[in-house]
C-alpha positions as a LaTeX table, in Angstrom:
\begin{tabular}{lrrr}
\hline
Residue & $x$ (\AA) & $y$ (\AA) & $z$ (\AA) \\
\hline
Met1 & 0.00 & 0.00 & 0.00 \\
His2 & 1.26 & 3.45 & $-0.97$ \\
Val3 & $-0.25$ & 6.54 & 0.66 \\
Phe4 & 0.41 & 9.95 & $-0.87$ \\
Arg5 & $-0.59$ & 13.21 & 0.80 \\
Ser6 & $-1.67$ & 16.17 & $-1.28$ \\
Lys7 & 0.81 & 18.96 & $-1.98$ \\
Lys8 & $-0.37$ & 22.19 & $-0.36$ \\
Asp9 & 0.21 & 25.54 & $-2.04$ \\
Trp10 & 1.51 & 28.29 & 0.27 \\
Trp11 & $-1.27$ & 30.69 & $-0.66$ \\
Leu12 & $-3.95$ & 28.15 & 0.30 \\
Val13 & $-2.38$ & 27.58 & 3.72 \\
Ala14 & $-1.97$ & 31.35 & 4.18 \\
Phe15 & $-5.65$ & 31.88 & 3.31 \\
Leu16 & $-6.73$ & 29.21 & 5.82 \\
Ile17 & $-4.55$ & 30.71 & 8.55 \\
Cys18 & $-5.97$ & 34.20 & 7.90 \\
Met19 & $-9.59$ & 33.01 & 7.84 \\
Ser20 & $-9.09$ & 30.94 & 10.97 \\
Gly21 & $-7.44$ & 33.91 & 12.67 \\
Leu22 & $-10.38$ & 36.16 & 11.86 \\
Leu23 & $-12.86$ & 33.60 & 13.18 \\
Leu24 & $-10.77$ & 33.06 & 16.32 \\
Gln25 & $-10.67$ & 36.83 & 16.81 \\
Leu26 & $-14.47$ & 36.91 & 16.63 \\
Leu27 & $-14.68$ & 34.09 & 19.17 \\
Leu28 & $-12.22$ & 35.79 & 21.53 \\
Thr29 & $-14.12$ & 39.08 & 21.21 \\
Met30 & $-17.37$ & 37.30 & 22.02 \\
Gln31 & $-15.70$ & 35.68 & 25.02 \\
Ala32 & $-14.27$ & 39.00 & 26.25 \\
Lys33 & $-17.63$ & 40.75 & 25.92 \\
Gly34 & $-19.45$ & 37.86 & 27.57 \\
Thr35 & $-21.75$ & 37.34 & 24.59 \\
Met36 & $-20.72$ & 33.77 & 23.84 \\
Gln37 & $-23.47$ & 32.40 & 26.09 \\
Gln38 & $-26.07$ & 34.74 & 24.54 \\
Tyr39 & $-25.22$ & 33.63 & 20.99 \\
Pro40 & $-24.37$ & 29.93 & 21.11 \\
Leu41 & $-25.39$ & 29.48 & 17.48 \\
His42 & $-22.80$ & 32.04 & 16.35 \\
Thr43 & $-20.16$ & 30.32 & 18.45 \\
Ala44 & $-21.02$ & 26.93 & 16.97 \\
Val45 & $-21.01$ & 28.28 & 13.42 \\
Tyr46 & $-17.58$ & 29.91 & 13.86 \\
Val47 & $-16.06$ & 26.75 & 15.35 \\
Leu48 & $-17.66$ & 24.55 & 12.68 \\
Thr49 & $-16.39$ & 26.88 & 9.95 \\
Ile50 & $-12.82$ & 26.60 & 11.26 \\
Val51 & $-13.07$ & 22.80 & 11.27 \\
Ile52 & $-14.52$ & 22.70 & 7.74 \\
Leu53 & $-11.82$ & 25.07 & 6.46 \\
Trp54 & $-9.02$ & 22.81 & 7.73 \\
Trp55 & $-10.69$ & 19.45 & 6.99 \\
Pro56 & $-9.35$ & 19.14 & 3.40 \\
Leu57 & $-5.77$ & 19.61 & 4.62 \\
Trp58 & $-6.19$ & 16.73 & 7.05 \\
Ser59 & $-8.18$ & 14.39 & 4.84 \\
Thr60 & $-6.94$ & 14.70 & 1.24 \\
Arg61 & $-4.84$ & 11.68 & 0.30 \\
Tyr62 & $-4.30$ & 9.21 & $-2.50$ \\
Val63 & $-3.92$ & 5.51 & $-1.74$ \\
Val64 & $-2.66$ & 2.90 & $-4.23$ \\
Glu65 & $-3.48$ & $-0.59$ & $-3.00$ \\
Asn66 & $-4.47$ & $-3.91$ & $-4.60$ \\
Gly67 & $-4.69$ & $-2.46$ & $-8.11$ \\
Ile68 & $-6.99$ & 0.40 & $-7.07$ \\
Leu69 & $-6.33$ & 4.11 & $-6.70$ \\
Thr70 & $-8.47$ & 5.53 & $-3.90$ \\
Ile71 & $-8.76$ & 9.30 & $-3.69$ \\
Lys72 & $-10.14$ & 10.69 & $-0.43$ \\
Ser73 & $-10.98$ & 14.28 & 0.35 \\
Leu74 & $-13.46$ & 15.50 & 2.93 \\
Trp75 & $-16.31$ & 12.95 & 2.96 \\
Leu76 & $-15.81$ & 12.16 & $-0.75$ \\
Ser77 & $-14.06$ & 9.10 & $-2.10$ \\
Trp78 & $-13.18$ & 7.92 & $-5.61$ \\
Lys79 & $-12.06$ & 4.37 & $-6.40$ \\
Ile80 & $-10.36$ & 3.95 & $-9.75$ \\
Pro81 & $-9.01$ & 0.58 & $-10.90$ \\
Leu82 & $-5.45$ & 1.06 & $-12.16$ \\
Ser83 & $-6.39$ & $-0.92$ & $-15.26$ \\
Ala84 & $-8.99$ & 1.77 & $-16.13$ \\
Ile85 & $-6.39$ & 4.56 & $-16.12$ \\
Gln86 & $-5.58$ & 5.60 & $-19.66$ \\
Ser87 & $-3.18$ & 8.47 & $-19.11$ \\
Ile88 & $-1.58$ & 10.67 & $-16.47$ \\
Gln89 & $-0.30$ & 14.09 & $-17.43$ \\
Pro90 & 0.73 & 17.28 & $-15.62$ \\
Thr91 & $-1.74$ & 20.14 & $-15.71$ \\
Asp92 & $-2.37$ & 23.47 & $-14.01$ \\
His93 & $-6.12$ & 23.43 & $-14.57$ \\
Ser94 & $-7.86$ & 25.26 & $-11.73$ \\
Ile95 & $-11.25$ & 23.52 & $-11.62$ \\
Ile96 & $-12.40$ & 22.16 & $-8.29$ \\
Ala97 & $-10.74$ & 18.85 & $-7.52$ \\
Pro98 & $-9.39$ & 16.77 & $-4.63$ \\
Ala99 & $-6.09$ & 18.64 & $-4.95$ \\
Leu100 & $-4.67$ & 21.33 & $-2.69$ \\
Ser101 & $-2.17$ & 22.68 & $-5.19$ \\
Leu102 & $-2.33$ & 24.04 & $-8.72$ \\
Lys103 & 0.56 & 21.75 & $-9.72$ \\
Arg104 & $-1.68$ & 18.85 & $-10.57$ \\
Leu105 & $-1.80$ & 15.59 & $-12.43$ \\
Arg106 & $-4.75$ & 14.84 & $-14.68$ \\
Ile107 & $-5.75$ & 11.18 & $-14.55$ \\
Asp108 & $-7.87$ & 10.12 & $-17.50$ \\
Tyr109 & $-9.80$ & 6.90 & $-16.94$ \\
Thr110 & $-12.83$ & 4.97 & $-18.13$ \\
Glu111 & $-15.73$ & 4.06 & $-15.86$ \\
Ala112 & $-18.66$ & 2.01 & $-17.22$ \\
Gly113 & $-17.63$ & 2.93 & $-20.77$ \\
Val114 & $-17.61$ & 6.67 & $-20.03$ \\
Gln115 & $-14.46$ & 8.78 & $-20.29$ \\
Lys116 & $-13.75$ & 10.62 & $-17.03$ \\
Phe117 & $-10.89$ & 12.48 & $-15.42$ \\
Val118 & $-9.82$ & 13.58 & $-11.97$ \\
Leu119 & $-7.16$ & 16.05 & $-10.90$ \\
Val120 & $-4.79$ & 15.21 & $-8.06$ \\
Ser121 & $-1.77$ & 16.95 & $-6.56$ \\
Pro122 & 0.44 & 14.42 & $-4.77$ \\
Lys123 & 3.32 & 15.85 & $-2.77$ \\
Lys124 & 5.64 & 13.40 & $-4.55$ \\
Pro125 & 4.31 & 13.22 & $-8.13$ \\
Thr126 & 7.14 & 11.04 & $-9.46$ \\
Ala127 & 6.68 & 8.39 & $-6.78$ \\
Phe128 & 2.91 & 8.58 & $-7.27$ \\
Met129 & 3.23 & 7.96 & $-11.02$ \\
Gln130 & 5.65 & 5.09 & $-10.39$ \\
Ala131 & 3.19 & 3.50 & $-7.96$ \\
Ile132 & 0.47 & 3.60 & $-10.62$ \\
Gln133 & 2.40 & 2.82 & $-13.82$ \\
Pro134 & 3.80 & $-0.68$ & $-13.08$ \\
Asn135 & 0.30 & $-2.04$ & $-12.49$ \\
Lys136 & $-1.18$ & $-0.37$ & $-15.55$ \\
Asn137 & $-2.05$ & $-2.52$ & $-18.59$ \\
\hline
\end{tabular}
Protein backbone atom coordinates (compact mmCIF):
# COMPACT_ATOMS: atom_id res chain seq x y z
CA MET A 1 0.00 0.00 0.00
CA HIS A 2 1.26 3.45 -0.97
CA VAL A 3 -0.25 6.54 0.66
CA PHE A 4 0.41 9.95 -0.87
CA ARG A 5 -0.59 13.21 0.80
CA SER A 6 -1.67 16.17 -1.28
CA LYS A 7 0.81 18.96 -1.98
CA LYS A 8 -0.37 22.19 -0.36
CA ASP A 9 0.21 25.54 -2.04
CA TRP A 10 1.51 28.29 0.27
CA TRP A 11 -1.27 30.69 -0.66
CA LEU A 12 -3.95 28.15 0.30
CA VAL A 13 -2.38 27.58 3.72
CA ALA A 14 -1.97 31.35 4.18
CA PHE A 15 -5.65 31.88 3.31
CA LEU A 16 -6.73 29.21 5.82
CA ILE A 17 -4.55 30.71 8.55
CA CYS A 18 -5.97 34.20 7.90
CA MET A 19 -9.59 33.01 7.84
CA SER A 20 -9.09 30.94 10.97
CA GLY A 21 -7.44 33.91 12.67
CA LEU A 22 -10.38 36.16 11.86
CA LEU A 23 -12.86 33.60 13.18
CA LEU A 24 -10.77 33.06 16.32
CA GLN A 25 -10.67 36.83 16.81
CA LEU A 26 -14.47 36.91 16.63
CA LEU A 27 -14.68 34.09 19.17
CA LEU A 28 -12.22 35.79 21.53
CA THR A 29 -14.12 39.08 21.21
CA MET A 30 -17.37 37.30 22.02
CA GLN A 31 -15.70 35.68 25.02
CA ALA A 32 -14.27 39.00 26.25
CA LYS A 33 -17.63 40.75 25.92
CA GLY A 34 -19.45 37.86 27.57
CA THR A 35 -21.75 37.34 24.59
CA MET A 36 -20.72 33.77 23.84
CA GLN A 37 -23.47 32.40 26.09
CA GLN A 38 -26.07 34.74 24.54
CA TYR A 39 -25.22 33.63 20.99
CA PRO A 40 -24.37 29.93 21.11
CA LEU A 41 -25.39 29.48 17.48
CA HIS A 42 -22.80 32.04 16.35
CA THR A 43 -20.16 30.32 18.45
CA ALA A 44 -21.02 26.93 16.97
CA VAL A 45 -21.01 28.28 13.42
CA TYR A 46 -17.58 29.91 13.86
CA VAL A 47 -16.06 26.75 15.35
CA LEU A 48 -17.66 24.55 12.68
CA THR A 49 -16.39 26.88 9.95
CA ILE A 50 -12.82 26.60 11.26
CA VAL A 51 -13.07 22.80 11.27
CA ILE A 52 -14.52 22.70 7.74
CA LEU A 53 -11.82 25.07 6.46
CA TRP A 54 -9.02 22.81 7.73
CA TRP A 55 -10.69 19.45 6.99
CA PRO A 56 -9.35 19.14 3.40
CA LEU A 57 -5.77 19.61 4.62
CA TRP A 58 -6.19 16.73 7.05
CA SER A 59 -8.18 14.39 4.84
CA THR A 60 -6.94 14.70 1.24
CA ARG A 61 -4.84 11.68 0.30
CA TYR A 62 -4.30 9.21 -2.50
CA VAL A 63 -3.92 5.51 -1.74
CA VAL A 64 -2.66 2.90 -4.23
CA GLU A 65 -3.48 -0.59 -3.00
CA ASN A 66 -4.47 -3.91 -4.60
CA GLY A 67 -4.69 -2.46 -8.11
CA ILE A 68 -6.99 0.40 -7.07
CA LEU A 69 -6.33 4.11 -6.70
CA THR A 70 -8.47 5.53 -3.90
CA ILE A 71 -8.76 9.30 -3.69
CA LYS A 72 -10.14 10.69 -0.43
CA SER A 73 -10.98 14.28 0.35
CA LEU A 74 -13.46 15.50 2.93
CA TRP A 75 -16.31 12.95 2.96
CA LEU A 76 -15.81 12.16 -0.75
CA SER A 77 -14.06 9.10 -2.10
CA TRP A 78 -13.18 7.92 -5.61
CA LYS A 79 -12.06 4.37 -6.40
CA ILE A 80 -10.36 3.95 -9.75
CA PRO A 81 -9.01 0.58 -10.90
CA LEU A 82 -5.45 1.06 -12.16
CA SER A 83 -6.39 -0.92 -15.26
CA ALA A 84 -8.99 1.77 -16.13
CA ILE A 85 -6.39 4.56 -16.12
CA GLN A 86 -5.58 5.60 -19.66
CA SER A 87 -3.18 8.47 -19.11
CA ILE A 88 -1.58 10.67 -16.47
CA GLN A 89 -0.30 14.09 -17.43
CA PRO A 90 0.73 17.28 -15.62
CA THR A 91 -1.74 20.14 -15.71
CA ASP A 92 -2.37 23.47 -14.01
CA HIS A 93 -6.12 23.43 -14.57
CA SER A 94 -7.86 25.26 -11.73
CA ILE A 95 -11.25 23.52 -11.62
CA ILE A 96 -12.40 22.16 -8.29
CA ALA A 97 -10.74 18.85 -7.52
CA PRO A 98 -9.39 16.77 -4.63
CA ALA A 99 -6.09 18.64 -4.95
CA LEU A 100 -4.67 21.33 -2.69
CA SER A 101 -2.17 22.68 -5.19
CA LEU A 102 -2.33 24.04 -8.72
CA LYS A 103 0.56 21.75 -9.72
CA ARG A 104 -1.68 18.85 -10.57
CA LEU A 105 -1.80 15.59 -12.43
CA ARG A 106 -4.75 14.84 -14.68
CA ILE A 107 -5.75 11.18 -14.55
CA ASP A 108 -7.87 10.12 -17.50
CA TYR A 109 -9.80 6.90 -16.94
CA THR A 110 -12.83 4.97 -18.13
CA GLU A 111 -15.73 4.06 -15.86
CA ALA A 112 -18.66 2.01 -17.22
CA GLY A 113 -17.63 2.93 -20.77
CA VAL A 114 -17.61 6.67 -20.03
CA GLN A 115 -14.46 8.78 -20.29
CA LYS A 116 -13.75 10.62 -17.03
CA PHE A 117 -10.89 12.48 -15.42
CA VAL A 118 -9.82 13.58 -11.97
CA LEU A 119 -7.16 16.05 -10.90
CA VAL A 120 -4.79 15.21 -8.06
CA SER A 121 -1.77 16.95 -6.56
CA PRO A 122 0.44 14.42 -4.77
CA LYS A 123 3.32 15.85 -2.77
CA LYS A 124 5.64 13.40 -4.55
CA PRO A 125 4.31 13.22 -8.13
CA THR A 126 7.14 11.04 -9.46
CA ALA A 127 6.68 8.39 -6.78
CA PHE A 128 2.91 8.58 -7.27
CA MET A 129 3.23 7.96 -11.02
CA GLN A 130 5.65 5.09 -10.39
CA ALA A 131 3.19 3.50 -7.96
CA ILE A 132 0.47 3.60 -10.62
CA GLN A 133 2.40 2.82 -13.82
CA PRO A 134 3.80 -0.68 -13.08
CA ASN A 135 0.30 -2.04 -12.49
CA LYS A 136 -1.18 -0.37 -15.55
CA ASN A 137 -2.05 -2.52 -18.59
